[in-house]
C-alpha positions as MATLAB code, in Angstrom:
seq = 'MIKKLSFLFFILFHFALFSQVDNISLISWNIRDFGKTKNSEELNQIADIVKDTDILAIQEVVSGYGGAQAVAKLSDILNRKGAKWDYVISNPTKSSKYVTERYAFIWKTRHIKIKNRGKLISALDSVIDREPYLMEFYINQEKLTLVNFHSRPFDKNPEAEIEALTTYIDTSLVAPLILAGDFNVDEAKHVFDDFRAKGFRAAISDQKTTLKRGCNGTGYLNHPIDNIFYSQGIYKIKSGVIDFVRFCDNLEKARKLSDHLPVFLEFSIP';
ca = [
      -7.041   28.922    4.242;
      -6.987   28.948    0.400;
      -4.384   26.178    0.349;
      -6.448   24.054    2.771;
      -9.561   24.510    0.644;
      -7.587   23.582   -2.465;
      -6.396   20.407   -0.725;
      -9.968   19.422    0.187;
     -11.227   20.250   -3.304;
      -8.549   18.014   -4.816;
      -9.405   15.092   -2.516;
     -13.123   15.301   -3.303;
     -13.086   15.884   -7.046;
      -9.798   14.666   -8.509;
     -11.174   11.348   -9.743;
     -13.817   12.518  -12.122;
     -11.359   11.113  -14.693;
     -12.463    7.604  -13.681;
     -16.135    8.096  -14.528;
     -16.229    6.034  -17.715;
     -17.925    2.681  -17.067;
     -16.241    0.836  -19.974;
     -12.748    1.371  -18.553;
     -11.238   -0.033  -15.378;
      -9.038    1.980  -13.035;
      -6.432    0.648  -10.627;
      -4.636    2.443   -7.819;
      -1.479    0.996   -6.279;
      -0.449    2.529   -2.962;
       2.152    1.809   -0.330;
       0.215    3.126    2.667;
       2.914    3.334    5.290;
       2.385    1.168    8.380;
      -1.251    0.550    7.456;
      -2.800   -0.628   10.682;
      -3.639    0.781   14.083;
      -1.651    3.940   13.339;
      -4.472    5.158   11.072;
      -7.381    6.780   12.915;
     -10.934    7.170   11.581;
     -10.282   10.636   10.135;
      -7.203    9.434    8.264;
      -9.025    6.354    6.942;
     -11.800    8.622    5.699;
      -9.247   10.831    3.914;
      -7.724    7.742    2.285;
     -11.208    6.631    1.203;
     -11.880   10.019   -0.398;
      -8.640    9.720   -2.384;
      -9.409    6.247   -3.776;
     -13.218    6.047   -3.868;
     -13.599    6.644   -7.596;
     -11.207    3.922   -8.674;
     -12.283    0.314   -9.300;
      -9.435   -1.668   -7.718;
      -7.077   -0.623   -4.935;
      -3.841   -2.574   -4.338;
      -2.256   -1.802   -0.964;
       1.287   -2.557    0.180;
       2.668   -2.339    3.726;
      -0.373   -3.590    5.628;
       0.990   -4.485    9.065;
       1.074   -8.215    9.731;
      -0.755   -8.159   13.070;
      -4.486   -7.940   13.686;
      -4.411   -4.148   13.336;
      -3.572   -4.397    9.652;
      -6.512   -6.625    8.771;
      -8.745   -4.427   10.932;
      -7.663   -1.266    9.078;
      -8.387   -2.832    5.674;
     -11.848   -3.899    6.862;
     -12.544   -0.404    8.220;
     -11.429    1.237    4.979;
     -13.690   -1.091    2.996;
     -16.598   -0.252    5.287;
     -16.020    3.485    4.839;
     -15.909    3.038    1.059;
     -19.171    1.093    1.175;
     -20.810    4.193    2.653;
     -19.633    6.448   -0.176;
     -21.935    5.292   -2.970;
     -20.634    1.923   -4.241;
     -20.360   -1.677   -3.045;
     -16.831   -2.878   -2.277;
     -15.216   -6.154   -1.248;
     -11.701   -6.862   -0.020;
      -9.092   -9.560    0.495;
      -6.051   -9.560    2.761;
      -3.074  -11.841    2.297;
      -1.553  -13.957    5.018;
       1.592  -12.433    6.525;
       4.589  -12.884    4.257;
       7.179  -15.474    5.299;
       9.693  -12.874    6.333;
      11.773  -11.957    9.356;
       9.994  -10.314   12.285;
      10.553   -6.696   11.285;
      10.054   -7.252    7.558;
       6.881   -9.322    7.325;
       3.680   -7.597    6.255;
       0.428   -8.263    4.416;
      -0.978   -7.118    1.082;
      -4.579   -6.163    0.358;
      -6.939   -5.636   -2.554;
     -10.191   -3.674   -2.291;
     -12.477   -3.466   -5.317;
     -15.921   -2.467   -6.529;
     -18.080   -5.548   -7.020;
     -20.471   -4.219   -9.660;
     -18.294   -5.061  -12.669;
     -15.495   -7.054  -11.051;
     -15.829  -10.627   -9.771;
     -13.524  -13.153   -8.127;
     -13.468  -16.955   -7.855;
     -10.962  -17.268   -5.006;
      -9.280  -15.112   -2.385;
      -5.826  -15.017   -3.950;
      -2.519  -16.386   -2.679;
       0.986  -15.410   -1.725;
       3.395  -16.784   -4.336;
       5.098  -19.340   -2.110;
       7.476  -20.403   -4.904;
       9.246  -17.078   -4.369;
       9.381  -16.924   -0.576;
      12.984  -18.164   -0.468;
      14.271  -15.478   -2.858;
      11.941  -12.547   -2.106;
      11.662  -11.161    1.430;
       7.963  -10.282    1.065;
       6.688  -12.759   -1.506;
       4.101  -11.155   -3.847;
       0.350  -11.604   -3.582;
      -1.459  -12.904   -6.664;
      -5.158  -12.282   -7.288;
      -7.363  -13.163  -10.261;
     -10.186  -10.766  -11.121;
     -12.871  -11.300  -13.751;
     -14.023   -8.295  -15.756;
     -16.803   -9.043  -18.267;
     -15.800  -12.719  -18.035;
     -12.178  -11.842  -18.918;
      -9.589  -12.965  -16.371;
      -7.111  -10.329  -15.243;
      -4.196  -11.408  -13.043;
      -2.897   -8.831  -10.562;
       0.354   -9.239   -8.661;
       0.878   -6.998   -5.634;
       4.530   -6.549   -4.645;
       6.680   -4.699   -2.107;
      10.400   -5.141   -2.719;
      13.131   -5.010   -0.124;
      14.825   -1.592    0.488;
      17.089   -0.026   -2.136;
      20.273   -0.861   -0.174;
      19.407   -4.574    0.165;
      19.544   -5.565   -3.504;
      15.896   -5.316   -4.605;
      17.170   -5.966   -8.149;
      17.647   -9.664   -7.286;
      13.998   -9.884   -6.241;
      12.829   -8.152   -9.425;
      14.861  -10.586  -11.545;
      13.351  -13.585   -9.738;
       9.849  -12.186  -10.103;
      10.400  -11.462  -13.811;
      11.415  -15.104  -14.376;
       8.414  -16.387  -12.435;
       5.949  -14.226  -14.357;
       7.484  -15.258  -17.682;
       7.358  -18.977  -16.932;
       4.236  -19.326  -14.780;
       1.670  -16.623  -15.637;
      -0.150  -15.466  -18.757;
      -1.482  -12.130  -20.019;
      -3.398  -10.016  -19.387;
      -1.437   -9.313  -16.224;
      -0.622   -6.296  -14.078;
       2.250   -6.030  -11.592;
       1.735   -3.206   -9.111;
       3.696   -2.053   -6.143;
       6.688   -0.440   -4.501;
       9.804   -1.714   -6.282;
      12.397    0.427   -4.500;
      14.001    0.751   -7.954;
      13.438    3.329  -10.699;
      11.681    1.746  -13.694;
      14.368    3.204  -15.973;
      17.040    0.906  -14.488;
      18.364   -2.008  -16.534;
      16.859   -4.575  -14.160;
      13.518   -3.942  -15.892;
      14.901   -4.451  -19.415;
      13.936   -8.144  -19.557;
      10.483   -7.288  -18.294;
      10.030   -4.694  -21.037;
      11.397   -7.136  -23.612;
       8.554   -9.476  -22.690;
       6.021   -6.817  -23.640;
       5.414   -5.106  -20.297;
       5.124   -1.337  -20.058;
       5.368    0.994  -17.059;
       2.375    3.168  -16.240;
       4.637    6.086  -15.323;
       8.237    7.075  -15.956;
      10.562    9.630  -14.393;
       7.913   10.412  -11.791;
       8.908   10.754   -8.132;
       6.505    8.978   -5.777;
       7.922    9.220   -2.257;
       7.635   12.123    0.173;
      10.466   13.888    1.945;
      10.242   14.689    5.625;
      10.410   18.405    4.840;
      10.506   20.708    1.838;
      13.522   22.874    2.676;
      13.051   24.885   -0.491;
      13.555   21.851   -2.773;
      10.024   20.484   -3.010;
       8.578   17.509   -1.179;
       9.034   14.622   -3.653;
      11.892   12.133   -3.544;
      12.362    8.810   -5.360;
      10.603    7.316   -8.465;
      10.096    3.789   -7.086;
       6.345    3.055   -7.162;
       4.800    1.884  -10.418;
       2.318   -0.307  -12.263;
       3.504   -2.570  -15.088;
       0.951   -3.930  -17.542;
       1.263   -6.695  -20.135;
       0.209   -7.078  -23.713;
      -3.554   -7.451  -23.916;
      -4.092   -4.358  -21.773;
      -4.743   -0.982  -23.399;
      -3.695    2.040  -21.348;
      -6.151    4.945  -21.309;
      -4.260    7.182  -18.893;
      -1.973    6.943  -15.896;
      -0.151    9.058  -13.358;
       0.344    9.742   -9.682;
      -2.156   11.205   -7.253;
      -0.492   14.136   -5.546;
      -2.598   14.560   -2.424;
       0.014   16.888   -0.915;
      -0.184   19.762   -3.412;
       1.569   22.318   -1.193;
       4.527   22.145    1.177;
       2.272   23.420    3.941;
       0.297   20.156    3.653;
       3.304   17.838    3.858;
       3.193   17.071    7.586;
      -0.514   16.234    7.434;
      -0.104   14.211    4.230;
       2.678   12.073    5.710;
       0.250   10.862    8.369;
      -1.527    9.054    5.538;
       1.630    7.761    3.848;
       5.128    8.670    2.733;
       4.267    7.442   -0.795;
       1.966    8.854   -3.448;
      -0.545    6.485   -5.070;
      -0.004    5.481   -8.694;
      -3.024    4.988  -10.974;
      -3.660    3.243  -14.267;
      -6.893    3.486  -16.236;
      -7.125    0.747  -18.846;
      -9.324   -1.504  -20.940;
      -9.068   -5.147  -21.974;
     -10.158   -5.322  -25.628;
];
């Protein structure tokens, strides 16, 4: 009972750290199979985890109607928790049948504005299985470009996709810019060296973000593959992962939400 109460307490109160109005907070989350598999209770739990952030970037939204429906339902739940939210959903990526998915952004509208509904980066659809989703947000009249990305699995050469994306960002986009997502590669690997050389920094390092199927006496965290990279022109306030599991006893229930932990970045644009 104490562990269950601790879990609920964490969900409800963890994000007091995002209370400062002058700063912006972003959560990036691969929400596994985000679509019809999520019932109302699970969507409400997800909303409680993210409700105090400003922008939520979601990967692995299923490509069918159920994915778009789940994003709309999550936005509606958030709208009933004390703030006004809006959302966008990408078109399905130009991928094979069992790989294609959508991306989504959900954000608070009070301080954040948009001028369009974003786009999949079609220039990369021949070299990246799930081409990234680009969105431009305006914060106090300052444009912030966000790129939402879900790389191919670790055994299918995600490094080639990261290299192609690094080149595209360097030649086609300008700071301030944030790249958020599931990279299926540890940020410490050499494939990110060029990205760092161009002034980008990782929000977290050496931090496992995926969940095992069971604890088996070795803990419940697995691979450090989810991250948020931010460019020059962005000042990091704090960052980390949101461990909504907390105890091994909660692992089975937590995995119904996702097999990844969310990553957060609180920042300002001077």
